[in-house]
Every structure is written in structure tokens, then in C-alpha cells.
C-alpha positions in Angstrom: -66.6 3.4 -6.7 -62.8 3.3 -7.4 -61.4 6.1 -9.6 -59.4 5.0 -12.6 -55.8 6.2 -12.6 -54.7 8.4 -15.4 -52.2 5.9 -16.8 -54.8 3.1 -17.2 -56.0 2.6 -20.7 -59.8 2.1 -21.1 -60.7 -1.5 -20.5 -57.3 -2.5 -19.1 -56.3 -3.0 -15.5 -53.1 -1.8 -14.0 -51.4 -5.2 -14.5 -52.0 -5.0 -18.3 -50.7 -1.5 -18.4 -47.4 -2.5 -16.8 -47.1 -5.5 -19.0 -47.6 -3.2 -22.0 -44.9 -0.8 -20.7 -42.5 -3.8 -20.3 -43.2 -4.9 -23.8 -42.5 -1.4 -25.1 -39.3 -1.3 -23.1 -38.1 -4.6 -24.7 -39.0 -3.2 -28.2 -37.0 0.0 -27.5 -34.0 -2.1 -26.2 -34.2 -4.2 -29.3 -34.2 -1.1 -31.6 -31.3 0.5 -29.8 -29.3 -2.7 -29.8 -29.9 -3.0 -33.5 -28.9 0.5 -34.2 -25.7 0.5 -32.1 -24.4 -3.0 -32.5 -24.2 -5.7 -35.1 -26.8 -8.5 -35.0 -24.3 -11.1 -33.9 -23.3 -9.2 -30.8 -26.8 -8.6 -29.5 -27.7 -10.5 -26.3 -31.0 -12.3 -26.1 -33.3 -10.5 -23.8 -33.5 -12.4 -20.5 -37.2 -11.9 -20.3 -37.8 -13.8 -23.6 -35.4 -16.7 -23.8 -35.8 -19.4 -22.7 -39.6 -19.6 -22.5 -40.5 -21.7 -19.5 -43.2 -23.1 -17.3 -43.0 -23.7 -13.6 -45.4 -26.0 -11.8 -45.5 -27.8 -8.5 -47.1 -30.6 -6.6 -46.8 -31.4 -2.9 -43.2 -32.8 -3.2 -41.5 -31.0 -6.1 -41.3 -28.0 -8.4 -41.1 -28.7 -12.1 -39.5 -26.4 -14.7 -39.7 -27.0 -18.4 -37.6 -24.6 -20.5 -37.5 -24.4 -24.3 -34.0 -24.3 -25.6 -34.3 -25.3 -29.3 -31.1 -26.2 -31.1 -29.1 -26.3 -27.9 -27.2 -29.2 -26.3 -27.1 -30.0 -22.6 -23.4 -29.1 -22.4 -24.1 -25.6 -23.7 -26.3 -24.8 -20.7 -25.2 -23.7 -17.3 -27.5 -24.4 -14.4 -26.7 -23.0 -10.9 -28.8 -23.0 -7.7 -28.4 -20.7 -4.7 -30.9 -20.8 -1.9 -34.3 -20.6 -3.7 -32.9 -19.2 -7.0 -32.2 -21.2 -10.1 -30.0 -19.7 -12.8 -30.1 -20.8 -16.4 -27.6 -19.3 -18.8 -25.7 -20.1 -21.9 -25.1 -18.9 -25.4 -27.3 -19.8 -28.4 -25.5 -20.0 -31.7 -27.3 -19.9 -34.9 -25.8 -20.7 -38.3 -25.1 -17.4 -40.2 -27.0 -17.0 -43.4 -24.1 -14.9 -44.8 -23.3 -11.3 -45.0 -25.0 -10.6 -48.4 -28.4 -11.9 -47.5 -31.6 -9.8 -47.2 -33.8 -10.8 -44.3 -37.6 -10.6 -44.8 -38.2 -11.7 -41.2 -35.8 -12.3 -38.4 -37.2 -13.8 -35.2 -34.5 -16.2 -34.2 -31.6 -14.6 -32.4 -28.2 -15.7 -31.4 -26.3 -14.5 -28.3 -25.8 -15.0 -24.6 -28.8 -15.4 -22.3 -29.4 -15.6 -18.6 -32.5 -16.1 -16.4 -32.8 -16.4 -12.7 -36.0 -18.0 -11.4 -37.0 -17.5 -7.7 -38.9 -20.5 -6.6 -41.8 -20.0 -4.1 -40.3 -22.2 -1.3 -37.2 -23.8 0.1 -35.6 -26.6 -2.0 -33.3 -29.6 -1.6 -30.6 -28.5 -4.0 -28.7 -31.8 -3.7 -31.5 -33.9 -5.2 -32.3 -31.8 -8.3 -32.8 -33.9 -11.5 -32.2 -32.3 -14.9 -32.5 -33.8 -18.3 -33.0 -32.6 -21.9 -35.0 -34.1 -24.7 -35.6 -32.5 -28.1 -34.6 -29.1 -27.0 -36.7 -29.1 -23.8 -34.9 -28.9 -20.5 -36.9 -30.6 -17.7 -36.0 -30.0 -14.1 -37.5 -31.8 -11.1 -36.6 -29.8 -7.9 -37.6 -31.5 -4.6 -39.0 -29.2 -2.0 -37.2 -29.2 1.3 -38.9 -31.1 4.2 -39.5 -27.7 5.9 -41.4 -26.4 2.8 -43.7 -29.4 2.5 -47.2 -29.2 4.0 -47.7 -31.0 7.2 -50.9 -32.7 8.5 -51.7 -31.7 12.0 -53.7 -34.2 14.2 -56.1 -32.6 16.6 -56.2 -34.3 19.9 -59.4 -34.6 21.9 -59.3 -34.0 25.7 
């Protein structure tokens, strides 16, 4: 029988514990940013924005990133080896200086995410388009990364 480590919470595996620690780190970062800087200068946490999904089939990787309120020319996409970088600055109309927020979940600021893809890609054939605030990327796998069928010869 495996012994439970001291840092595990009852009923939670080690992955959930580390996810909870990461969530707490983000909350502390948000609190210190709020205390020591104005809300307009606070960067958007790279782990939260943009939310995205990555899928694949035998020929391509697909990335869908939510970037509400942003235009295609406000987003910078760069690829290097197997890494795709998404960055930009989200601007949100100011409500004014004399308003009292009851809830503030939408943030403005610079953001950057780097996604490491699981295999080699063909960077020259990436297709990117944006519809209704959703950035969609089709990233072809390199020929070396695609599965190959091997024929068995009989003797």
C-alpha cells in the first residue's frame, strides 16, 4: 500500500494539490498587483488569458483561442521550432474614475502565452483566422512527425 504524502489533502491526488497551489499563487499575484499598482497597469496572467484548446488529428494540430473584443491586427503570433507564441494587449473601455465596481472579472493589459506542441510542425503552412473573437489555427505536422505505416514482408 502506498503511503500518502504529508502535503496531500484527503481525497486529492498530488496533481490536484499542485493545481490548487498554482491557483493560490495566481490569487496572491493578483492581490499584490492590485495593492502595488493601478488596475490599468496590471498585466493579464499568462496562465489565464487567452483560454484555449489544442487538438490534433493525423495531419494537423488545431488551436482555438478565445480573445473576446480583440481584432486580428492586435494579436502577435510567432512560431519557433515546436513553440507557438500568442501575445498582445487587451484594451477595455474605462468605466471612469469615480465608479464603484461590484464585480470586476474582465481585465485589460498585456498578455503572452507560449504553447509547446507535442511534435514537429511545418511552420510555413500554418493557417490562422479569427471569427467572433475566436482565433483558430491549423498547424500542419511535419512529414517526420506523421505516423508511417510499415509493411511487413514475408520471406
